[in-house]
N, CA and C atoms as an extended XYZ file, in Angstrom:
486
Properties=species:S:1:pos:R:3:atomname:S:1:resname:S:1:resid:I:1 pbc="F F F"
N       -86.818      -82.581      129.866 N   MET     1
C       -87.241      -81.390      129.171 CA  MET     1
C       -86.456      -80.198      129.708 C   MET     1
N       -86.073      -79.315      128.829 N   ASP     2
C       -85.331      -78.125      129.213 CA  ASP     2
C       -86.299      -76.955      129.321 C   ASP     2
N       -86.665      -76.599      130.544 N   TYR     3
C       -87.626      -75.524      130.754 CA  TYR     3
C       -86.993      -74.144      130.599 C   TYR     3
N       -85.685      -74.082      130.361 N   SER     4
C       -85.012      -72.802      130.227 CA  SER     4
C       -84.934      -72.330      128.773 C   SER     4
N       -85.508      -73.071      127.847 N   LEU     5
C       -85.456      -72.669      126.442 CA  LEU     5
C       -86.150      -71.316      126.264 C   LEU     5
N       -85.617      -70.451      125.428 N   PRO     6
C       -86.264      -69.159      125.210 CA  PRO     6
C       -87.590      -69.339      124.483 C   PRO     6
N       -88.534      -68.475      124.771 N   ARG     7
C       -89.823      -68.535      124.097 CA  ARG     7
C       -89.686      -67.949      122.698 C   ARG     7
N       -90.251      -68.630      121.700 N   PRO     8
C       -90.185      -68.098      120.334 CA  PRO     8
C       -91.155      -66.934      120.164 C   PRO     8
N       -90.914      -66.139      119.150 N   GLU     9
C       -91.865      -65.100      118.773 CA  GLU     9
C       -93.109      -65.786      118.219 C   GLU     9
N       -94.301      -65.148      118.335 N   PRO    10
C       -95.541      -65.801      117.915 CA  PRO    10
C       -95.556      -66.333      116.490 C   PRO    10
N       -94.926      -65.676      115.539 N   GLY    11
C       -94.957      -66.144      114.159 CA  GLY    11
C       -93.822      -67.055      113.773 C   GLY    11
N       -92.964      -67.379      114.715 N   GLU    12
C       -91.745      -68.127      114.423 CA  GLU    12
C       -91.974      -69.639      114.514 C   GLU    12
N       -91.574      -70.379      113.463 N   PHE    13
C       -91.594      -71.835      113.545 CA  PHE    13
C       -90.428      -72.263      114.418 C   PHE    13
N       -90.644      -73.275      115.247 N   VAL    14
C       -89.574      -73.785      116.101 CA  VAL    14
C       -89.218      -75.193      115.647 C   VAL    14
N       -87.995      -75.641      115.952 N   PRO    15
C       -87.582      -76.962      115.501 CA  PRO    15
C       -88.315      -78.075      116.225 C   PRO    15
N       -88.300      -79.217      115.590 N   TYR    16
C       -88.952      -80.427      116.079 CA  TYR    16
C       -88.648      -80.707      117.547 C   TYR    16
N       -87.416      -80.527      117.982 N   ASP    17
C       -87.029      -80.929      119.334 CA  ASP    17
C       -87.287      -79.852      120.388 C   ASP    17
N       -87.986      -78.776      120.028 N   TYR    18
C       -88.361      -77.764      121.014 CA  TYR    18
C       -89.419      -78.356      121.936 C   TYR    18
N       -89.236      -78.228      123.219 N   ALA    19
C       -90.212      -78.713      124.196 CA  ALA    19
C       -90.160      -77.770      125.381 C   ALA    19
N       -91.127      -76.881      125.475 N   SER    20
C       -91.081      -75.915      126.556 CA  SER    20
C       -92.371      -75.115      126.600 C   SER    20
N       -92.385      -74.205      127.554 N   GLN    21
C       -93.499      -73.287      127.697 CA  GLN    21
C       -93.398      -72.227      126.614 C   GLN    21
N       -94.474      -72.059      125.864 N   ILE    22
C       -94.510      -71.064      124.802 CA  ILE    22
C       -95.032      -69.740      125.352 C   ILE    22
N       -96.019      -69.820      126.246 N   GLN    23
C       -96.673      -68.617      126.747 CA  GLN    23
C       -97.154      -68.870      128.167 C   GLN    23
N       -96.882      -67.924      129.067 N   GLU    24
C       -97.351      -68.045      130.447 CA  GLU    24
C       -98.827      -67.714      130.523 C   GLU    24
N       -99.511      -68.333      131.477 N   GLN    25
C      -100.922      -68.065      131.694 CA  GLN    25
C      -101.069      -66.729      132.402 C   GLN    25
N      -101.961      -65.878      131.884 N   SER    26
C      -102.203      -64.596      132.531 CA  SER    26
C      -103.648      -64.441      132.965 C   SER    26
N      -104.424      -65.483      132.793 N   GLY    27
C      -105.828      -65.427      133.193 CA  GLY    27
C      -106.417      -66.816      133.177 C   GLY    27
N      -107.709      -66.920      133.144 N   GLY    28
C      -108.350      -68.226      133.130 CA  GLY    28
C      -109.796      -68.112      132.708 C   GLY    28
N      -110.490      -69.221      132.767 N   GLY    29
C      -111.903      -69.255      132.456 CA  GLY    29
C      -112.236      -69.386      130.990 C   GLY    29
N      -111.261      -69.720      130.149 N   LEU    30
C      -111.533      -69.874      128.723 CA  LEU    30
C      -112.519      -71.009      128.492 C   LEU    30
N      -113.551      -70.763      127.699 N   GLU    31
C      -114.507      -71.804      127.337 CA  GLU    31
C      -114.440      -72.030      125.833 C   GLU    31
N      -114.265      -73.297      125.449 N   LEU    32
C      -114.145      -73.662      124.038 CA  LEU    32
C      -115.438      -73.356      123.293 C   LEU    32
N      -115.298      -72.718      122.122 N   VAL    33
C      -116.430      -72.400      121.255 CA  VAL    33
C      -116.410      -73.290      120.025 C   VAL    33
N      -115.224      -73.395      119.377 N   GLU    34
C      -115.146      -74.088      118.102 CA  GLU    34
C      -113.725      -74.594      117.862 C   GLU    34
N      -113.631      -75.707      117.143 N   LEU    35
C      -112.356      -76.228      116.638 CA  LEU    35
C      -112.427      -76.208      115.123 C   LEU    35
N      -111.322      -75.827      114.479 N   ARG    36
C      -111.306      -75.840      113.006 CA  ARG    36
C      -109.879      -76.078      112.513 C   ARG    36
N      -109.779      -76.503      111.266 N   THR    37
C      -108.478      -76.763      110.644 CA  THR    37
C      -108.493      -76.237      109.217 C   THR    37
N      -107.297      -76.063      108.686 N   ALA    38
C      -107.174      -75.658      107.282 CA  ALA    38
C      -105.773      -75.992      106.796 C   ALA    38
N      -105.682      -76.315      105.509 N   GLY    39
C      -104.385      -76.480      104.874 CA  GLY    39
C      -103.975      -75.163      104.241 C   GLY    39
N      -102.710      -74.781      104.408 N   HIS    40
C      -102.177      -73.546      103.831 CA  HIS    40
C      -100.930      -73.887      103.022 C   HIS    40
N      -100.409      -72.921      102.300 N   ASP    41
C       -99.200      -73.124      101.522 CA  ASP    41
C       -98.021      -73.313      102.474 C   ASP    41
N       -97.531      -74.538      102.597 N   GLY    42
C       -96.369      -74.825      103.424 CA  GLY    42
C       -96.657      -75.323      104.829 C   GLY    42
N       -97.913      -75.268      105.290 N   PHE    43
C       -98.236      -75.744      106.627 CA  PHE    43
C       -99.726      -76.040      106.768 C   PHE    43
N      -100.065      -76.844      107.773 N   ASP    44
C      -101.456      -77.088      108.163 CA  ASP    44
C      -101.709      -76.327      109.457 C   ASP    44
N      -102.949      -75.862      109.644 N   ARG    45
C      -103.304      -75.065      110.820 CA  ARG    45
C      -104.457      -75.705      111.582 C   ARG    45
N      -104.329      -75.709      112.906 N   PHE    46
C      -105.397      -76.078      113.832 CA  PHE    46
C      -105.714      -74.840      114.661 C   PHE    46
N      -107.011      -74.550      114.860 N   VAL    47
C      -107.425      -73.403      115.663 CA  VAL    47
C      -108.479      -73.851      116.667 C   VAL    47
N      -108.273      -73.481      117.926 N   ALA    48
C      -109.278      -73.642      118.975 CA  ALA    48
C      -109.720      -72.237      119.360 C   ALA    48
N      -111.010      -71.955      119.194 N   GLU    49
C      -111.539      -70.632      119.529 CA  GLU    49
C      -112.254      -70.702      120.874 C   GLU    49
N      -112.057      -69.660      121.681 N   TYR    50
C      -112.603      -69.616      123.041 CA  TYR    50
C      -113.368      -68.326      123.267 C   TYR    50
N      -114.190      -68.349      124.291 N   THR    51
C      -114.829      -67.153      124.805 CA  THR    51
C      -114.339      -66.959      126.232 C   THR    51
N      -114.361      -65.719      126.695 N   LEU    52
C      -113.940      -65.389      128.055 CA  LEU    52
C      -115.151      -64.874      128.837 C   LEU    52
N      -115.965      -65.784      129.369 N   PRO    53
C      -117.152      -65.355      130.102 CA  PRO    53
C      -116.824      -64.936      131.534 C   PRO    53
N      -117.816      -64.456      132.229 N   HIS    54
C      -117.754      -64.212      133.676 CA  HIS    54
C      -116.700      -63.191      134.069 C   HIS    54
N      -116.331      -62.279      133.184 N   GLY    55
C      -115.376      -61.244      133.529 CA  GLY    55
C      -113.926      -61.682      133.558 C   GLY    55
N      -113.631      -62.912      133.117 N   TYR    56
C      -112.240      -63.344      133.051 CA  TYR    56
C      -111.521      -62.612      131.933 C   TYR    56
N      -110.207      -62.549      132.040 N   ASN    57
C      -109.411      -62.001      130.946 CA  ASN    57
C      -108.026      -62.625      130.993 C   ASN    57
N      -107.255      -62.380      129.986 N   GLY    58
C      -105.887      -62.881      129.957 CA  GLY    58
C      -105.678      -63.981      128.943 C   GLY    58
N      -104.413      -64.336      128.772 N   ASP    59
C      -104.002      -65.320      127.785 CA  ASP    59
C      -103.916      -66.709      128.403 C   ASP    59
N      -104.118      -67.745      127.583 N   PRO    60
C      -103.914      -69.105      128.079 CA  PRO    60
C      -102.420      -69.401      128.206 C   PRO    60
N      -102.070      -70.264      129.133 N   GLY    61
C      -100.709      -70.782      129.175 CA  GLY    61
C      -100.573      -71.842      128.096 C   GLY    61
N       -99.445      -71.889      127.437 N   LEU    62
C       -99.226      -72.863      126.366 CA  LEU    62
C       -97.918      -73.598      126.611 C   LEU    62
N       -97.990      -74.916      126.648 N   TYR    63
C       -96.812      -75.762      126.770 CA  TYR    63
C       -96.861      -76.765      125.627 C   TYR    63
N       -95.747      -76.962      124.918 N   VAL    64
C       -95.745      -77.775      123.707 CA  VAL    64
C       -94.550      -78.715      123.688 C   VAL    64
N       -94.786      -79.956      123.248 N   ALA    65
C       -93.697      -80.920      123.072 CA  ALA    65
C       -94.183      -82.083      122.220 C   ALA    65
N       -93.263      -82.703      121.484 N   TYR    66
C       -93.580      -83.985      120.858 CA  TYR    66
C       -93.516      -85.043      121.938 C   TYR    66
N       -94.439      -86.012      121.888 N   VAL    67
C       -94.507      -87.085      122.879 CA  VAL    67
C       -94.500      -88.435      122.170 C   VAL    67
N       -94.160      -89.484      122.929 N   ASP    68
C       -94.117      -90.835      122.358 CA  ASP    68
C       -95.504      -91.425      122.159 C   ASP    68
N       -96.451      -91.065      123.056 N   CYS    69
C       -97.821      -91.568      122.910 CA  CYS    69
C       -98.779      -90.573      123.540 C   CYS    69
N      -100.038      -90.633      123.110 N   ALA    70
C      -101.086      -89.777      123.662 CA  ALA    70
C      -101.842      -90.567      124.716 C   ALA    70
N      -102.164      -89.914      125.811 N   GLY    71
C      -102.909      -90.580      126.871 CA  GLY    71
C      -103.998      -89.687      127.427 C   GLY    71
N      -105.042      -90.310      127.985 N   THR    72
C      -106.123      -89.546      128.584 CA  THR    72
C      -105.675      -88.966      129.916 C   THR    72
N      -106.185      -87.809      130.231 N   GLU    73
C      -105.901      -87.143      131.497 CA  GLU    73
C      -106.521      -87.959      132.624 C   GLU    73
N      -105.770      -88.221      133.649 N   GLY    74
C      -106.291      -88.947      134.803 CA  GLY    74
C      -106.030      -90.437      134.736 C   GLY    74
N      -106.569      -91.124      133.729 N   THR    75
C      -106.419      -92.574      133.648 CA  THR    75
C      -105.142      -92.994      132.938 C   THR    75
N      -104.634      -92.141      132.060 N   GLY    76
C      -103.439      -92.476      131.305 CA  GLY    76
C      -103.691      -93.478      130.190 C   GLY    76
N      -104.956      -93.804      129.957 N   GLU    77
C      -105.305      -94.744      128.889 CA  GLU    77
C      -104.804      -94.205      127.557 C   GLU    77
N      -104.101      -95.072      126.797 N   GLU    78
C      -103.522      -94.632      125.531 CA  GLU    78
C      -104.600      -94.310      124.509 C   GLU    78
N      -104.382      -93.221      123.787 N   ILE    79
C      -105.281      -92.783      122.727 CA  ILE    79
C      -104.581      -93.058      121.401 C   ILE    79
N      -105.189      -93.837      120.513 N   PRO    80
C      -104.541      -94.077      119.222 CA  PRO    80
C      -104.553      -92.808      118.371 C   PRO    80
N      -103.385      -92.423      117.898 N   ILE    81
C      -103.236      -91.236      117.056 CA  ILE    81
C      -102.534      -91.665      115.771 C   ILE    81
N      -103.109      -91.296      114.629 N   THR    82
C      -102.539      -91.623      113.334 CA  THR    82
C      -101.493      -90.585      112.950 C   THR    82
N      -100.305      -91.054      112.600 N   GLY    83
C       -99.258      -90.146      112.154 CA  GLY    83
C       -97.884      -90.683      112.497 C   GLY    83
N       -96.861      -90.036      111.969 N   ALA    84
C       -95.480      -90.436      112.231 CA  ALA    84
C       -94.989      -89.922      113.580 C   ALA    84
N       -95.605      -88.846      114.098 N   ASP    85
C       -95.255      -88.251      115.390 CA  ASP    85
C       -96.519      -87.704      116.033 C   ASP    85
N       -96.398      -87.352      117.329 N   ILE    86
C       -97.526      -86.789      118.070 CA  ILE    86
C       -97.061      -85.499      118.734 C   ILE    86
N       -97.701      -84.394      118.388 N   LEU    87
C       -97.432      -83.108      119.017 CA  LEU    87
C       -98.487      -82.866      120.085 C   LEU    87
N       -98.047      -82.638      121.319 N   GLN    88
C       -98.971      -82.384      122.418 CA  GLN    88
C       -98.917      -80.912      122.800 C   GLN    88
N      -100.093      -80.293      122.906 N   VAL    89
C      -100.210      -78.898      123.317 CA  VAL    89
C      -101.109      -78.853      124.541 C   VAL    89
N      -100.578      -78.328      125.650 N   SER    90
C      -101.383      -78.106      126.855 CA  SER    90
C      -101.836      -76.659      126.856 C   SER    90
N      -103.146      -76.459      126.993 N   ILE    91
C      -103.747      -75.124      126.983 CA  ILE    91
C      -104.237      -74.867      128.403 C   ILE    91
N      -103.474      -74.078      129.152 N   ILE    92
C      -103.707      -73.900      130.580 CA  ILE    92
C      -104.565      -72.660      130.807 C   ILE    92
N      -105.600      -72.825      131.620 N   GLY    93
C      -106.525      -71.735      131.897 CA  GLY    93
C      -107.865      -71.932      131.224 C   GLY    93
N      -108.070      -73.094      130.631 N   ALA    94
C      -109.334      -73.399      129.953 CA  ALA    94
C      -110.246      -74.175      130.896 C   ALA    94
N      -111.531      -73.901      130.804 N   SER    95
C      -112.533      -74.537      131.656 CA  SER    95
C      -113.327      -75.569      130.862 C   SER    95
N      -113.808      -76.609      131.535 N   PRO    96
C      -114.691      -77.545      130.841 CA  PRO    96
C      -116.019      -76.861      130.518 C   PRO    96
N      -116.623      -77.275      129.429 N   ARG    97
C      -117.900      -76.681      129.020 CA  ARG    97
C      -119.063      -77.456      129.601 C   ARG    97
N      -120.025      -76.741      130.098 N   VAL    98
C      -121.233      -77.341      130.649 CA  VAL    98
C      -122.408      -76.787      129.854 C   VAL    98
N      -123.307      -77.678      129.435 N   SER    99
C      -124.469      -77.241      128.664 CA  SER    99
C      -125.458      -76.517      129.577 C   SER    99
N      -126.494      -75.941      128.981 N   ASP   100
C      -127.486      -75.178      129.739 CA  ASP   100
C      -128.199      -76.012      130.797 C   ASP   100
N      -128.277      -77.342      130.572 N   ASP   101
C      -128.951      -78.198      131.553 CA  ASP   101
C      -127.985      -78.775      132.585 C   ASP   101
N      -126.746      -78.260      132.642 N   GLY   102
C      -125.791      -78.667      133.672 CA  GLY   102
C      -125.006      -79.926      133.366 C   GLY   102
N      -125.068      -80.424      132.138 N   VAL   103
C      -124.368      -81.642      131.736 CA  VAL   103
C      -123.099      -81.229      130.989 C   VAL   103
N      -122.015      -82.042      131.150 N   TRP   104
C      -120.788      -81.756      130.402 CA  TRP   104
C      -121.106      -81.725      128.917 C   TRP   104
N      -120.663      -80.712      128.223 N   ALA   105
C      -120.918      -80.570      126.789 CA  ALA   105
C      -119.927      -81.425      126.002 C   ALA   105
N      -120.379      -81.930      124.874 N   GLU   106
C      -119.517      -82.715      123.992 CA  GLU   106
C      -118.461      -81.820      123.358 C   GLU   106
N      -117.242      -82.324      123.223 N   THR   107
C      -116.195      -81.595      122.511 CA  THR   107
C      -116.482      -81.688      121.025 C   THR   107
N      -116.467      -80.570      120.313 N   PRO   108
C      -116.749      -80.631      118.872 CA  PRO   108
C      -115.707      -81.463      118.133 C   PRO   108
N      -116.144      -82.132      117.101 N   GLU   109
C      -115.247      -82.923      116.246 CA  GLU   109
C      -114.699      -82.016      115.154 C   GLU   109
N      -113.493      -82.331      114.698 N   VAL   110
C      -112.901      -81.589      113.598 CA  VAL   110
C      -112.036      -82.553      112.797 C   VAL   110
N      -112.063      -82.408      111.473 N   ASP   111
C      -111.270      -83.269      110.602 CA  ASP   111
C      -109.900      -82.653      110.364 C   ASP   111
N      -108.852      -83.480      110.343 N   PRO   112
C      -107.513      -82.952      110.057 CA  PRO   112
C      -107.381      -82.604      108.576 C   PRO   112
N      -106.531      -81.595      108.257 N   PRO   113
C      -106.318      -81.243      106.866 CA  PRO   113
C      -105.645      -82.349      106.063 C   PRO   113
N      -104.736      -83.133      106.711 N   GLY   114
C      -104.192      -84.314      106.061 CA  GLY   114
C      -102.757      -84.313      105.626 C   GLY   114
N      -102.155      -83.188      105.281 N   ALA   115
C      -100.766      -83.200      104.809 CA  ALA   115
C       -99.787      -83.252      105.981 C   ALA   115
N       -99.831      -82.259      106.858 N   ALA   116
C       -98.947      -82.241      108.026 CA  ALA   116
C       -99.686      -82.691      109.284 C   ALA   116
N      -100.944      -82.304      109.434 N   ILE   117
C      -101.772      -82.734      110.574 CA  ILE   117
C      -102.680      -83.853      110.088 C   ILE   117
N      -102.453      -85.068      110.595 N   THR   118
C      -103.170      -86.245      110.106 CA  THR   118
C      -104.238      -86.755      111.076 C   THR   118
N      -104.212      -86.309      112.337 N   ASP   119
C      -105.172      -86.778      113.332 CA  ASP   119
C      -105.261      -85.733      114.442 C   ASP   119
N      -106.423      -85.668      115.103 N   ILE   120
C      -106.643      -84.677      116.161 CA  ILE   120
C      -107.399      -85.324      117.312 C   ILE   120
N      -106.879      -85.154      118.526 N   ASP   121
C      -107.598      -85.536      119.738 CA  ASP   121
C      -107.556      -84.340      120.676 C   ASP   121
N      -108.727      -83.792      120.994 N   TYR   122
C      -108.825      -82.624      121.870 CA  TYR   122
C      -109.597      -83.040      123.113 C   TYR   122
N      -108.971      -82.888      124.274 N   GLN   123
C      -109.593      -83.293      125.541 CA  GLN   123
C      -109.855      -82.078      126.418 C   GLN   123
N      -111.016      -82.083      127.082 N   GLU   124
C      -111.393      -81.023      128.002 CA  GLU   124
C      -111.507      -81.578      129.423 C   GLU   124
N      -110.400      -81.917      130.072 N   PRO   125
C      -110.499      -82.408      131.446 CA  PRO   125
C      -110.896      -81.283      132.404 C   PRO   125
N      -111.150      -81.634      133.637 N   THR   126
C      -111.668      -80.671      134.603 CA  THR   126
C      -110.593      -79.918      135.374 C   THR   126
N      -109.335      -80.160      135.140 N   GLY   127
C      -108.276      -79.591      135.964 CA  GLY   127
C      -107.754      -78.234      135.555 C   GLY   127
N      -108.464      -77.465      134.752 N   GLY   128
C      -108.005      -76.131      134.396 CA  GLY   128
C      -107.129      -76.079      133.159 C   GLY   128
N      -107.036      -77.200      132.436 N   SER   129
C      -106.301      -77.175      131.181 CA  SER   129
C      -106.941      -78.140      130.201 C   SER   129
N      -106.776      -77.826      128.930 N   HIS   130
C      -107.208      -78.715      127.862 CA  HIS   130
C      -105.949      -79.290      127.234 C   HIS   130
N      -106.057      -80.504      126.694 N   VAL   131
C      -104.898      -81.160      126.090 CA  VAL   131
C      -105.234      -81.506      124.644 C   VAL   131
N      -104.353      -81.104      123.750 N   LEU   132
C      -104.499      -81.352      122.325 CA  LEU   132
C      -103.378      -82.284      121.885 C   LEU   132
N      -103.746      -83.361      121.185 N   HIS   133
C      -102.754      -84.238      120.554 CA  HIS   133
C      -102.991      -84.175      119.053 C   HIS   133
N      -101.951      -83.797      118.333 N   LEU   134
C      -102.021      -83.760      116.872 CA  LEU   134
C      -101.146      -84.857      116.303 C   LEU   134
N      -101.727      -85.702      115.459 N   GLY   135
C      -100.928      -86.640      114.692 CA  GLY   135
C      -100.256      -85.867      113.575 C   GLY   135
N       -98.944      -86.030      113.452 N   VAL   136
C       -98.174      -85.308      112.443 CA  VAL   136
C       -97.735      -86.313      111.382 C   VAL   136
N       -98.004      -86.003      110.128 N   GLY   137
C       -97.814      -86.943      109.038 CA  GLY   137
C       -96.383      -87.267      108.663 C   GLY   137
N       -95.424      -86.513      109.157 N   HIS   138
C       -94.025      -86.800      108.855 CA  HIS   138
C       -93.190      -86.484      110.090 C   HIS   138
N       -92.078      -87.163      110.203 N   GLU   139
C       -91.221      -86.980      111.376 CA  GLU   139
C       -90.482      -85.656      111.318 C   GLU   139
N       -90.174      -85.152      112.494 N   ARG   140
C       -89.341      -83.960      112.665 CA  ARG   140
C       -89.939      -82.720      112.016 C   ARG   140
N       -91.260      -82.560      112.132 N   ALA   141
C       -91.935      -81.392      111.567 CA  ALA   141
C       -91.772      -80.188      112.490 C   ALA   141
N       -91.337      -79.080      111.948 N   ASN   142
C       -91.285      -77.841      112.713 CA  ASN   142
C       -92.711      -77.339      112.922 C   ASN   142
N       -92.905      -76.522      113.958 N   PHE   143
C       -94.250      -76.074      114.306 CA  PHE   143
C       -94.177      -74.698      114.949 C   PHE   143
N       -95.341      -74.070      115.104 N   ARG   144
C       -95.458      -72.850      115.901 CA  ARG   144
C       -96.807      -72.887      116.608 C   ARG   144
N       -96.839      -72.306      117.796 N   VAL   145
C       -98.045      -72.268      118.616 CA  VAL   145
C       -98.134      -70.874      119.224 C   VAL   145
N       -99.307      -70.255      119.122 N   PHE   146
C       -99.481      -68.913      119.672 CA  PHE   146
C      -100.963      -68.650      119.894 C   PHE   146
N      -101.269      -67.571      120.625 N   SER   147
C      -102.662      -67.196      120.829 CA  SER   147
C      -102.934      -65.847      120.175 C   SER   147
N      -104.197      -65.638      119.818 N   LEU   148
C      -104.673      -64.390      119.233 CA  LEU   148
C      -105.908      -63.947      120.006 C   LEU   148
N      -106.224      -62.651      119.936 N   ILE   149
C      -107.411      -62.158      120.634 CA  ILE   149
C      -108.425      -61.594      119.640 C   ILE   149
N      -109.644      -61.388      120.134 N   ASP   150
C      -110.772      -60.812      119.371 CA  ASP   150
C      -111.122      -61.597      118.127 C   ASP   150
N      -111.599      -62.804      118.211 N   PRO   151
C      -111.845      -63.583      119.431 CA  PRO   151
C      -110.577      -64.304      119.903 C   PRO   151
N      -110.620      -64.812      121.149 N   MET   152
C      -109.481      -65.544      121.719 CA  MET   152
C      -109.339      -66.869      120.984 C   MET   152
N      -108.110      -67.123      120.448 N   ARG   153
C      -107.838      -68.366      119.740 CA  ARG   153
C      -106.453      -68.871      120.100 C   ARG   153
N      -106.313      -70.195      120.111 N   VAL   154
C      -105.008      -70.838      120.179 CA  VAL   154
C      -104.779      -71.439      118.799 C   VAL   154
N      -103.626      -71.117      118.205 N   VAL   155
C      -103.303      -71.523      116.840 CA  VAL   155
C      -102.074      -72.428      116.869 C   VAL   155
N      -102.169      -73.564      116.170 N   VAL   156
C      -101.045      -74.483      116.020 CA  VAL   156
C      -100.821      -74.693      114.529 C   VAL   156
N       -99.626      -74.359      114.069 N   ASP   157
C       -99.238      -74.581      112.681 CA  ASP   157
C       -98.162      -75.646      112.639 C   ASP   157
N       -98.294      -76.603      111.716 N   VAL   158
C       -97.288      -77.663      111.531 CA  VAL   158
C       -96.839      -77.594      110.079 C   VAL   158
N       -95.527      -77.486      109.888 N   ARG   159
C       -94.962      -77.354      108.540 CA  ARG   159
C       -95.128      -78.637      107.739 C   ARG   159
N       -95.365      -78.462      106.449 N   HIS   160
C       -95.376      -79.592      105.508 CA  HIS   160
C       -93.941      -80.089      105.327 C   HIS   160
N       -93.773      -81.340      104.901 N   PRO   161
C       -92.411      -81.809      104.621 CA  PRO   161
C       -91.821      -81.010      103.470 C   PRO   161
N       -90.518      -80.818      103.521 N   ASN   162
C       -89.842      -80.017      102.464 CA  ASN   162
C       -89.789      -80.788      101.181 C   ASN   162
């Protein structure tokens, strides 16, 4: 991986072979609130919405690359992902969610839109980052990844085939 690649502008689609840090982490403590998807004209969108409790602030770190297979954090157990390719997004600075009774909270389920994003696996490991694997319905799909505030969101767009 070439870690010296320039960071794209937030609205810019990057080519399939881009693999690098999109955004440096400037804070931490992000807690997942909701996952959602939508199909748009020319691309599919995945959104992870977060809250910043306990006085934390700042942006999540974002690292993105296509990978050969999806695996669980820690065990490396392969996760089956439907699609022609797998886009992996590491969201650094996110915390695992704990319910009011002190038990790990379930990660919400979300359905893929289907044209460009065909499958979704979102993991909340305990190491300060969340890992997203998106099944991409066609090879060599360009994508963009960025964060937004008010509320804090991580957005992943995958282009439809031309």
